[in-house]
N, C-alpha and C positions, 0 to 999 in steps of 0.2 A: 504493499499499500504505500502511497506518496506521503511524503512527511506532511505533517499537519502544521498549519500557519503558527499555531502556539509553540510548539517546541522549536521552530525554525527562529521566531522572535525571540525565545528564551536562550538558545544557543548565540545568538547575537549579543545580547545583553551579557551573559556569561563570559563571553570572550572579550568583552571591552570593560568588564568590571564595573558593569552600570546595575545598580539594582533596580527592582520594579519600582519602588518608591520614588527613585530619581528619575527614571524613565518617564513615570506618569506626571511628574512635576515638570519637566521638560516639554510635555506635550499637552499640558493642561488637563489633565485626566485624574483619576483616582488611582491609586494602588490597587484597590480592590478590583476596578474594571480590567486593569491590565492583567493581574492574576486571574480572573475569570477566563480571558482571552486564552492566556497561556495553558490552562486547564481544559480548554475546547469547551466551556459553558456558555461563551459569547463569541459572537462573530465579530471580526475587525470592521471598523466603519471604512468602507471603500472611499467615502469622500475625504479622510482624511490620511490615507496610506502615503501619499507623496509628502506631506508634512513628516510623517515619521520616518521616511527614507531619508529626509533631509536632515533631521535631527541626528539619525543614528550614522550619517555620513556614509551611506552604503556604496561599494562599488558599483558599477552598471549591471554585472551579472548577478550581484545580490539583490538589486533593486528589481530587476526582472523576476527573479524567483520570489521574492518578497510580494510584489505585486499579485504574481500568479497564484501563489498558496492563499494570499487575500480572497481573491475572486472566488477560489476554489472554494473556501469556507462557506460561501453562499450557494453554492450548488447543491442539489439532491444528493441524498445518499446514493442513489441509483446512478447518478452521474458520475460521482465520484469512483464508484465501484467499476463503471464502464470505461472510464479514463484508465484507471490502474490496469484493467484488463487488457485494454488496447496498447498500452504502454510495455507491458510484459514480454 
């Protein structure tokens, strides 16, 4: 199965030594909201993804994957499974 957005975001934050609280403050959100996204309990807000990419200073390759995974979180479970099946 493709990596989930929450795991990808958490990996980026960990690799940069950024806490959930600090990231939330940087993007004007709450730590709880970020934690819910990382646990896949909430979906990332598509209209704010570019701002998050900017705050995280992602490379173009990372930004492309970040956008892809964010949009994929808004897909139905059937579509996610179908994409996984076709990419295997």
